[in-house]
C-alpha positions in Angstrom: -64.2 -43.3 -35.2 -64.6 -41.5 -31.9 -67.8 -40.4 -30.2 -67.9 -37.8 -27.5 -70.8 -36.6 -25.3 -71.3 -33.8 -22.9 -74.1 -33.4 -20.4 -74.6 -29.9 -18.8 -76.6 -29.5 -15.6 -77.7 -25.9 -15.6 -79.4 -23.6 -13.1 -81.3 -20.9 -14.8 -81.4 -17.3 -13.5 -84.6 -15.3 -13.1 -87.0 -17.7 -14.8 -90.6 -18.1 -13.7 -92.3 -20.1 -16.4 -91.5 -22.9 -18.9 -91.9 -20.3 -21.7 -89.2 -18.2 -20.1 -87.1 -21.3 -19.7 -87.4 -22.1 -23.4 -86.3 -18.6 -24.3 -83.0 -19.3 -22.4 -82.3 -22.9 -23.3 -83.2 -22.8 -27.1 -80.6 -20.1 -28.0 -77.9 -22.1 -26.2 -78.8 -25.3 -28.0 -79.0 -23.5 -31.3 -75.6 -21.8 -30.9 -73.9 -25.1 -30.0 -75.4 -26.7 -33.2 -74.6 -23.7 -35.4 -71.0 -23.0 -34.2 -69.8 -26.6 -33.7 -72.0 -28.8 -35.8 -72.9 -31.0 -32.8 -76.2 -32.8 -32.0 -77.7 -31.0 -29.0 -81.0 -31.0 -27.1 -82.5 -30.4 -23.8 -82.7 -33.9 -22.4 -83.9 -33.7 -18.8 -85.7 -31.5 -16.2 -88.3 -30.5 -18.9 -91.0 -29.6 -16.3 -88.7 -27.6 -13.9 -88.6 -23.9 -14.4 -85.1 -23.2 -13.2 -83.2 -26.4 -14.1 -82.2 -27.8 -17.4 -79.9 -30.6 -18.7 -78.5 -30.1 -22.2 -76.9 -33.1 -23.9 -74.7 -33.1 -26.9 -72.9 -35.6 -29.1 -70.0 -35.3 -31.6 -68.6 -37.9 -34.0 -65.1 -37.5 -35.4 -62.3 -39.5 -37.0 -59.7 -37.7 -34.9 -59.5 -37.9 -31.1 -57.7 -34.6 -30.8 -60.4 -32.8 -32.9 -63.1 -34.4 -30.8 -61.5 -33.2 -27.6 -61.1 -29.7 -29.0 -64.8 -29.5 -30.0 -66.0 -30.7 -26.6 -63.7 -28.2 -24.8 -65.1 -25.4 -26.9 -68.7 -26.4 -26.3 -68.0 -26.5 -22.5 -66.4 -23.1 -22.6 -69.4 -21.6 -24.6 -72.0 -22.9 -22.0 -69.8 -21.9 -19.0 -69.5 -18.3 -20.4 -73.3 -17.8 -20.7 -74.2 -15.2 -18.0 -77.9 -16.2 -17.8 -77.1 -19.7 -16.6 -75.0 -21.2 -13.8 -73.2 -24.4 -14.9 -73.6 -26.8 -12.0 -71.8 -29.8 -13.5 -70.5 -31.3 -16.7 -70.4 -34.9 -17.5 -68.1 -35.9 -20.4 -67.9 -39.3 -22.0 -65.4 -40.4 -24.7 -65.8 -43.6 -26.7 -62.9 -44.7 -28.9 -62.1 -47.5 -31.2 -61.2 -49.7 -28.2 -64.7 -49.7 -26.8 
């Protein structure tokens, strides 16, 4: 069994309220969940208007499949025009851990 996690540090565009922030972050989280069957949520910077951290986790029996899903998720978030991807933190836990 392999477990992979990603943490995206995002700078949001023209956002002036927490309500506007939710309207940007929620669709990203929902698309990640729908397209790639990952567990995803906003996990930090909840009270900041223009910053968000989205975390996600994937479990797979195949390391190559896990890497592929993490790569696709990263590309999806990086391609969103309404956010600037400041950093990505990737962790991979295998059977040796």
